[in-house]
ZAMARGU-4260 file (C-alpha; in steps of 0.2 Angstrom, whole numbers, plus 5000, padded with zeros to 4 digits):
<rodrens>
0) 5247/5327/6542 | 5239/5342/6551 | 5238/5359/6543 | 5248/5373/6551 | 5255/5362/6565
5) 5238/5360/6573 | 5232/5344/6582 | 5218/5339/6569 | 5219/5321/6565 | 5215/5315/6548
10) 5203/5300/6546 | 5210/5284/6538 | 5199/5273/6527 | 5195/5261/6541 | 5187/5276/6551
15) 5178/5284/6536 | 5159/5281/6534 | 5155/5268/6521 | 5143/5279/6513 | 5156/5292/6509
20) 5168/5279/6502 | 5153/5272/6491 | 5148/5289/6485 | 5166/5294/6480 | 5169/5277/6471
25) 5152/5278/6462 | 5156/5296/6455 | 5174/5291/6449 | 5168/5275/6441 | 5154/5283/6432
30) 5165/5297/6425 | 5178/5284/6420 | 5165/5273/6411 | 5157/5287/6402 | 5174/5292/6395
35) 5178/5274/6391 | 5161/5271/6382 | 5163/5288/6373 | 5180/5283/6366 | 5173/5265/6361
40) 5159/5272/6352 | 5170/5285/6343 | 5181/5271/6337 | 5166/5261/6331 | 5161/5276/6321
45) 5178/5277/6313 | 5177/5259/6308 | 5160/5260/6301 | 5165/5275/6290 | 5181/5265/6285
50) 5192/5278/6293 | 5205/5266/6300 | 5219/5279/6301 | 5208/5290/6313 | 5204/5274/6322
55) 5223/5270/6324 | 5225/5288/6330 | 5212/5286/6343 | 5220/5270/6349 | 5236/5280/6351
60) 5227/5293/6362 | 5221/5278/6373 | 5239/5273/6374 | 5245/5290/6380 | 5231/5291/6393
65) 5236/5274/6399 | 5254/5280/6401 | 5248/5295/6410 | 5239/5284/6422 | 5254/5273/6425
70) 5265/5287/6428 | 5253/5294/6441 | 5252/5276/6449 | 5271/5275/6450 | 5272/5292/6459
75) 5258/5287/6471 | 5266/5270/6475 | 5284/5277/6477 | 5280/5293/6486 | 5284/5286/6503
80) 5301/5280/6496 | 5304/5297/6489 | 5299/5306/6505 | 5313/5296/6514 | 5326/5302/6503
85) 5334/5316/6513 | 5345/5330/6506 | 5353/5345/6515 | 5341/5360/6516 | 5355/5371/6507
90) 5352/5360/6491 | 5335/5367/6490 | 5341/5385/6489 | 5347/5384/6471 | 5338/5384/6454
95) 5321/5388/6461 | 5306/5393/6450 | 5304/5408/6461 | 5318/5420/6467 | 5323/5418/6486
100) 5318/5437/6488 | 5301/5433/6482 | 5298/5419/6493 | 5305/5428/6509 | 5296/5445/6504
105) 5283/5444/6518 | 5296/5440/6531 | 5295/5429/6547 | 5283/5415/6549 | 5270/5422/6537
110) 5283/5423/6524 | 5288/5405/6527 | 5270/5400/6525 | 5268/5409/6509 | 5284/5402/6502
115) 5276/5385/6502 | 5257/5388/6501 | 5255/5405/6492 | 5250/5396/6476 | 5233/5389/6481
120) 5218/5398/6475 | 5201/5396/6484 | 5194/5384/6471 | 5209/5373/6470 | 5213/5373/6489
125) 5201/5358/6492 | 5207/5349/6477 | 5225/5350/6478 | 5226/5351/6497 | 5214/5337/6499
130) 5223/5326/6487 | 5239/5329/6496 | 5232/5324/6512 | 5224/5308/6504 | 5240/5303/6497
135) 5251/5308/6511 | 5247/5295/6524 | 5255/5305/6538 | 5270/5316/6539 | 5283/5301/6543
140) 5294/5306/6528 | 5296/5324/6533 | 5298/5319/6551 | 5311/5306/6546 | 5322/5319/6537
145) 5319/5332/6551 | 5327/5321/6564 | 5342/5321/6553 | 5342/5340/6551 | 5338/5338/6532
150) 5322/5339/6521 | 5314/5327/6509 | 5319/5326/6491 | 5301/5330/6485 | 5287/5335/6496
155) 5270/5326/6495 | 5262/5342/6489 | 5275/5343/6475 | 5273/5325/6470 | 5254/5327/6469
160) 5255/5343/6458 | 5268/5335/6447 | 5258/5321/6441 | 5243/5333/6439 | 5254/5343/6427
165) 5260/5328/6417 | 5242/5323/6415 | 5237/5341/6410 | 5251/5341/6397 | 5246/5325/6389
170) 5228/5330/6388 | 5232/5347/6381 | 5243/5340/6368 | 5230/5327/6362 | 5216/5341/6362
175) 5227/5353/6352 | 5233/5340/6340 | 5215/5335/6336 | 5210/5354/6335 | 5224/5356/6322
180) 5219/5341/6312 | 5201/5347/6312 | 5205/5365/6306 | 5218/5359/6294 | 5205/5346/6286
185) 5192/5360/6285 | 5205/5370/6275 | 5209/5355/6264 | 5191/5351/6261 | 5189/5368/6253
190) 5201/5361/6239 | 5188/5348/6234 | 5179/5359/6222 | 5196/5361/6213 | 5197/5342/6211
195) 5179/5341/6204 | 5183/5356/6192 | 5199/5347/6186 | 5189/5331/6183 | 5176/5340/6172
200) 5190/5349/6162 | 5199/5333/6159 | 5183/5325/6151 | 5179/5341/6141 | 5197/5343/6135
205) 5200/5324/6130 | 5205/5329/6112 | 5223/5329/6105 | 5235/5339/6117 | 5238/5357/6112
210) 5254/5367/6113 | 5257/5375/6130 | 5267/5391/6132 | 5276/5388/6149 | 5278/5406/6154
215) 5260/5410/6150 | 5253/5397/6163 | 5246/5404/6180 | 5258/5393/6189 | 5274/5399/6181
220) 5268/5417/6181 | 5264/5416/6200 | 5279/5406/6205 | 5293/5410/6193 | 5290/5427/6184
225) 5284/5435/6200 | 5293/5442/6215 | 5310/5433/6218 | 5314/5428/6200 | 5331/5435/6199
230) 5335/5436/6218 | 5337/5421/6230 | 5334/5432/6245 | 5318/5439/6238 | 5312/5422/6233
235) 5313/5416/6251 | 5305/5431/6257 | 5291/5429/6245 | 5289/5411/6251 | 5289/5417/6269
240) 5274/5429/6267 | 5265/5417/6254 | 5263/5404/6268 | 5252/5417/6278 | 5242/5424/6263
245) 5235/5412/6251 | 5247/5398/6253 | 5240/5387/6239 | 5231/5392/6224 | 5221/5382/6211
250) 5235/5383/6199 | 5247/5376/6212 | 5235/5362/6216 | 5232/5357/6198 | 5250/5357/6193
255) 5256/5347/6208 | 5242/5335/6206 | 5246/5332/6188 | 5265/5330/6192 | 5260/5317/6205
260) 5249/5308/6193 | 5262/5308/6179 | 5275/5301/6191 | 5266/5288/6200 | 5249/5285/6191
265) 5254/5288/6173 | 5239/5288/6161 | 5226/5289/6175 | 5220/5307/6174 | 5204/5302/6184
270) 5214/5298/6199 | 5206/5306/6215 | 5221/5316/6221 | 5211/5325/6235 | 5205/5309/6242
275) 5222/5301/6242 | 5229/5317/6251 | 5216/5316/6264 | 5219/5298/6268 | 5238/5301/6269
280) 5236/5315/6281 | 5225/5305/6292 | 5238/5291/6292 | 5251/5304/6298 | 5240/5311/6311
285) 5242/5295/6322 | 5261/5299/6323 | 5257/5317/6328 | 5245/5314/6341 | 5257/5303/6351
290) 5271/5308/6363 | 5287/5300/6358 | 5301/5297/6370 | 5312/5311/6364 | 5297/5323/6368
295) 5298/5317/6386 | 5317/5322/6386 | 5311/5340/6381 | 5299/5340/6395 | 5313/5336/6408
300) 5324/5349/6400 | 5311/5362/6401 | 5307/5358/6419 | 5325/5359/6423 | 5328/5376/6415
305) 5313/5384/6424 | 5324/5395/6436 | 5317/5411/6443 | 5324/5426/6434 | 5330/5417/6418
310) 5313/5419/6409 | 5317/5403/6400 | 5299/5399/6395 | 5298/5416/6388 | 5312/5413/6376
315) 5307/5395/6373 | 5290/5401/6367 | 5299/5408/6351 | 5305/5391/6346 | 5289/5384/6339
320) 5285/5400/6331 | 5302/5400/6322 | 5301/5382/6318 | 5283/5385/6311 | 5289/5399/6299
325) 5304/5389/6294 | 5294/5374/6289 | 5280/5384/6280 | 5293/5394/6271 | 5302/5378/6265
330) 5286/5370/6259 | 5282/5386/6249 | 5299/5387/6242 | 5298/5369/6236 | 5283/5374/6225
335) 5293/5389/6219 | 5307/5377/6215 | 5296/5366/6205 | 5290/5381/6195 | 5309/5386/6192
340) 5314/5368/6186 | 5301/5367/6173 | 5302/5386/6167 | 5320/5386/6165 | 5321/5370/6154
345) 5306/5374/6143 | 5297/5388/6134 | 5284/5378/6125 | 5278/5360/6128 | 5265/5348/6120
350) 5251/5345/6132 | 5249/5351/6150 | 5263/5358/6161 | 5270/5344/6171 | 5282/5346/6186
355) 5294/5332/6192 | 5292/5327/6210 | 5309/5323/6219 | 5316/5320/6237 | 5330/5332/6232
360) 5319/5347/6236 | 5317/5342/6254 | 5329/5344/6269 | 5342/5329/6268 | 5331/5322/6254
365) 5319/5316/6268 | 5301/5323/6267 | 5297/5314/6284 | 5308/5327/6293 | 5294/5340/6290
370) 5282/5329/6299 | 5294/5327/6314 | 5296/5346/6315 | 5277/5348/6315 | 5276/5335/6329
375) 5289/5345/6339 | 5280/5362/6335 | 5263/5355/6341 | 5270/5347/6357 | 5280/5362/6362
380) 5266/5374/6359 | 5255/5362/6370 | 5268/5362/6383 | 5267/5381/6384 | 5248/5382/6385
385) 5247/5367/6397 | 5260/5375/6409 | 5252/5392/6408 | 5234/5386/6413 | 5242/5374/6426
390) 5251/5388/6435 | 5236/5400/6433 | 5225/5387/6442 | 5236/5381/6455 | 5247/5396/6459
395) 5237/5411/6453 | 5240/5425/6441 | 5251/5435/6453 | 5262/5421/6459 | 5281/5424/6457
400) 5282/5408/6446 | 5270/5416/6433 | 5282/5430/6429 | 5277/5448/6424 | 5262/5452/6413
405) 5273/5457/6398 | 5280/5440/6397 | 5264/5431/6400 | 5254/5440/6387 | 5268/5438/6374
410) 5269/5419/6377 | 5250/5416/6376 | 5249/5427/6360 | 5263/5417/6352 | 5255/5401/6357
415) 5238/5406/6349 | 5247/5412/6333 | 5256/5396/6331 | 5240/5386/6333 | 5231/5396/6320
420) 5245/5396/6307 | 5249/5378/6309 | 5231/5373/6307 | 5226/5384/6292 | 5242/5385/6283
425) 5257/5374/6288 | 5247/5358/6289 | 5237/5360/6273 | 5254/5364/6265 | 5262/5349/6272
430) 5248/5338/6265 | 5250/5343/6247 | 5269/5347/6246 | 5275/5331/6254 | 5267/5322/6239
435) 5280/5330/6228 | 5293/5317/6235 | 5300/5303/6224 | 5289/5290/6232 | 5270/5288/6236
440) 5262/5283/6252 | 5253/5267/6256 | 5237/5278/6257 | 5236/5277/6238 | 5229/5260/6239
445) 5213/5255/6248 | 5215/5246/6265 | 5212/5229/6259 | 5224/5231/6244 | 5238/5238/6257
450) 5236/5222/6267 | 5237/5211/6252 | 5252/5219/6246 | 5261/5218/6263 | 5256/5200/6264
455) 5263/5196/6247 | 5279/5205/6250 | 5282/5195/6266 | 5279/5179/6256 | 5290/5184/6242
460) 5304/5188/6255 | 5302/5171/6263 | 5303/5163/6246 | 5318/5172/6242 | 5327/5167/6258
465) 5323/5149/6254 | 5329/5150/6237 | 5345/5158/6243 | 5348/5144/6256 | 5346/5131/6242
470) 5358/5139/6230 | 5370/5124/6231 | 5357/5112/6223 | 5350/5123/6210 | 5354/5139/6200
475) 5350/5155/6210 | 5333/5163/6206 | 5334/5180/6198 | 5317/5185/6204 | 5300/5181/6210
480) 5285/5185/6199 | 5269/5192/6207 | 5257/5177/6208 | 5242/5187/6215 | 5236/5200/6203
485) 5224/5213/6210 | 5209/5217/6198 | 5197/5225/6211 | 5192/5242/6207 | 5199/5255/6219
490) 5187/5270/6221 | 5203/5281/6224 | 5210/5275/6207 | 5193/5276/6199 | 5198/5262/6187
495) 5204/5244/6187 | 5223/5241/6184 | 5233/5226/6182 | 5252/5226/6184 | 5264/5212/6184
500) 5279/5216/6196 | 5295/5207/6197 | 5304/5208/6214 | 5322/5202/6218 | 5324/5188/6230
505) 5328/5198/6245 | 5318/5214/6241 | 5304/5221/6251 | 5288/5228/6243 | 5288/5242/6256
510) 5304/5249/6248 | 5292/5255/6234 | 5279/5262/6245 | 5284/5274/6259
</rodrens>
């Protein structure tokens, strides 16, 4: 298709010099192979260091990139068919990202040209325009609709920019998720010296338990006797500001650590809670880094509502900020609830202060909802950042689709604030507070133990089914005894433990490990 109605004919592949084709293919193949080998070596590094959750997260990233490539391929393959779908031109005058007066501001032929091509900067003119010409294969689609007095459903230029935006969105989400994980992990690693200190204190204070005055402990004084003791509103406000300034203290860490141990590893004071918490967070990361089907629904809705004059993206930028503060406040308030529960029931106890983990503290008694909200926050924030840089590069800062400077600066500032707070406050809070649920996570076991338990549970379930099917010939089995007893030393548990577990015929071991 010639530019500006001129007679310049574009060369097809059969008329292109072979050295040009070879050079372009070589560059593309080299870049692709470099990226593929980099991911491959990174995966081998994770496996050598026994970081299987991170390896699985890397595989999830590969799946997302493959999906992006498949979407781009579909857009290219079906672009000719899309071009031949004709609609009346009047349909294109509604729900535009730019107002009609902005597009027609220049007037005449110049205005028409700027209405369709005002977005290309000098740097991207060759990339986007060249890509459009490469994919177009002629203007048959537009000519086909023009003969009918109509216009194509989607232009070649728009199709090309659309699959670029989808790829940019997926890449931005992955990069920001990795950045959040790295910054959050750096914050959590600062708690390691608390774990070491607690281990030393456990060895030094191994004598008979002393009487603990509950209201004199740092945990209760900071969470129960402080701001919000007598007011629910002040308590929530205190939790709101606590998530920003000093979200977790050593007394919080040591108390929740002991509560977890007494609930799930009773008697094992040497349990490495910090290592377990890190492994559980790494396992959750593979869920956060992916783009689930419901997130694609959000993308479609966001693109639909991007109408000139509505400033929808400006208002949408507040959603991740509000969700982030809501999640952080809730997590902080759970710690406060733990302090209230123990302080209201006791004034003095024998031994250390122990809180009781429970799912009742979480929304709908489901701690996993917090992970879903964090996933949504990170994705929507990635959408804001990806869309801003995509529009900036393709359309330019002063384009009508970019909106005014006041809206732009506010959106970018909110995105930066969300990224920082989520990394340094909300993610570490999630890592420790979600351990205060009624169940523990599979990360409490080493990988080989997890696999052994799952294998045994599946065999037990099959035996139970066989026993149920033969109930007419023999009495029904009441239970199946664990035949394989694990006696290997788990570095996380720091001691060998043997336990005989009875499971009902149809039960599943995974019900105990969430």
